[in-house]
C-alpha positions in Angstrom: 80.2 45.6 170.8 82.6 42.4 171.6 80.4 39.3 172.3 82.3 36.3 174.2 80.9 32.9 174.5 82.8 31.7 177.3 81.4 27.4 177.5 82.7 24.1 178.8 83.8 21.3 176.7 85.0 21.5 172.9 82.6 20.5 170.1 82.9 17.0 168.7 80.2 16.9 165.9 81.0 18.4 162.4 77.1 19.4 162.3 77.5 21.1 165.8 80.5 23.0 164.0 79.4 23.8 160.8 76.5 25.9 162.1 78.8 27.3 165.1 80.8 28.3 161.5 78.2 29.9 159.8 76.3 31.5 162.9 80.4 33.1 163.5 80.6 33.9 160.1 77.2 35.8 159.9 77.7 37.6 163.2 80.7 39.1 162.2 79.0 41.9 160.2 77.6 42.9 164.0 80.1 42.4 166.7 83.6 40.9 167.4 82.8 37.5 168.2 85.3 35.1 170.6 84.8 31.9 171.8 86.3 30.5 174.5 86.4 26.7 175.5 87.2 25.5 179.1 88.3 21.4 179.6 85.4 19.4 180.9 85.6 17.1 183.7 84.5 13.3 183.0 81.6 12.3 185.0 81.6 8.6 186.3 78.0 7.2 186.2 76.5 6.5 189.4 78.4 10.1 190.8 77.6 11.5 194.2 75.7 14.6 194.6 79.4 15.4 196.3 81.1 14.3 193.1 79.3 16.5 190.7 79.4 19.1 192.6 83.2 19.3 192.9 82.9 18.5 189.0 80.9 21.8 188.7 83.1 23.5 191.2 86.3 22.7 189.1 85.0 23.4 186.1 83.5 27.0 187.6 86.7 27.7 188.3 88.5 28.0 184.7 85.7 29.6 183.7 86.2 32.1 186.4 90.1 32.3 185.3 88.6 33.3 181.8 85.7 36.2 183.1 86.9 39.5 181.3 87.3 42.3 183.2 84.6 45.0 183.0 82.0 42.9 181.0 78.5 42.3 181.5 78.2 38.3 182.2 74.9 36.1 180.9 75.2 33.0 182.7 72.7 30.3 180.9 70.5 28.5 183.6 67.7 26.5 183.7 66.6 29.2 186.6 67.3 32.5 185.0 64.8 34.9 183.4 63.0 33.2 179.7 63.1 36.3 177.5 61.8 35.9 173.6 63.7 36.5 170.8 62.5 40.3 170.5 63.0 40.8 174.4 66.6 39.5 174.1 67.3 42.1 171.8 66.0 44.7 173.6 68.5 43.6 176.5 71.3 43.4 174.3 70.6 46.3 172.9 70.0 48.7 176.0 73.2 46.8 177.5 75.2 48.6 174.7 73.5 52.1 175.1 73.9 51.9 178.8 77.7 51.6 178.0 78.5 47.7 178.1 80.5 47.3 175.3 81.5 43.6 176.1 79.0 40.7 176.6 79.6 37.1 177.6 77.5 34.3 177.8 78.4 31.6 179.6 77.3 28.1 179.0 78.4 25.3 181.4 79.2 21.6 181.4 76.8 18.7 181.5 76.2 19.4 185.1 75.5 23.1 184.6 76.9 25.5 186.5 78.9 26.1 189.8 77.7 28.5 192.2 80.6 30.8 192.6 79.7 31.3 188.4 76.3 32.0 189.1 76.7 34.4 191.8 79.5 36.2 189.8 76.8 36.5 186.7 75.3 40.0 186.1 72.3 38.2 184.6 71.2 34.6 184.6 69.4 33.7 181.3 67.2 30.5 180.8 66.0 29.4 177.0 63.7 26.9 178.6 62.4 24.7 181.1 64.3 21.6 179.0 67.6 20.9 179.3 69.7 20.8 176.3 73.3 19.2 175.4 75.7 22.2 176.2 77.4 21.3 172.5 73.4 22.1 171.0 72.9 25.4 173.3 76.1 27.0 171.9 74.1 26.7 168.4 71.0 27.9 169.6 72.9 30.7 171.5 74.7 31.8 168.5 71.3 32.1 166.3 69.3 33.6 168.6 72.2 36.3 169.2 72.3 36.9 165.3 68.5 37.2 165.7 68.7 39.8 168.3 70.8 41.8 166.2 68.6 41.5 163.1 66.0 42.5 165.1 68.1 45.7 166.7 68.9 46.3 163.0 65.2 46.8 161.7 66.2 43.5 158.9 64.0 40.9 158.7 64.0 37.3 160.8 61.5 34.9 160.4 59.2 34.6 163.5 
């Protein structure tokens, strides 16, 4: 299976970069992983709701331009469905069995995802009611994808 992580912004902290590199290496035995970053927009302090929506829309346009054809798109959104690690593994495995060979996980910027991206997604996934920095979310997502493949393969994983 091919997995694409499509995300807003670059990773600046070396500790996040190191974790991403490690999980990318671990995942290489299970799938073909591709990480695509699109530029983020600066959000001024005290930005109006209108300006924040414009920023999300601009970032959303960049994301949508990078959506591969014929891929199953899972957008990370706080309003999405919460799954246990086992249920995420079941979901990914089920999609593969149904013939989906390319999964795209989308992580928005600091303001979240635009309505256009959410509308285009095939599935909305939430990791928590809490908000996480989008750079940390990339590490968490990669770890959960790795854990899913371990579960699917019947390999031991920490509960």
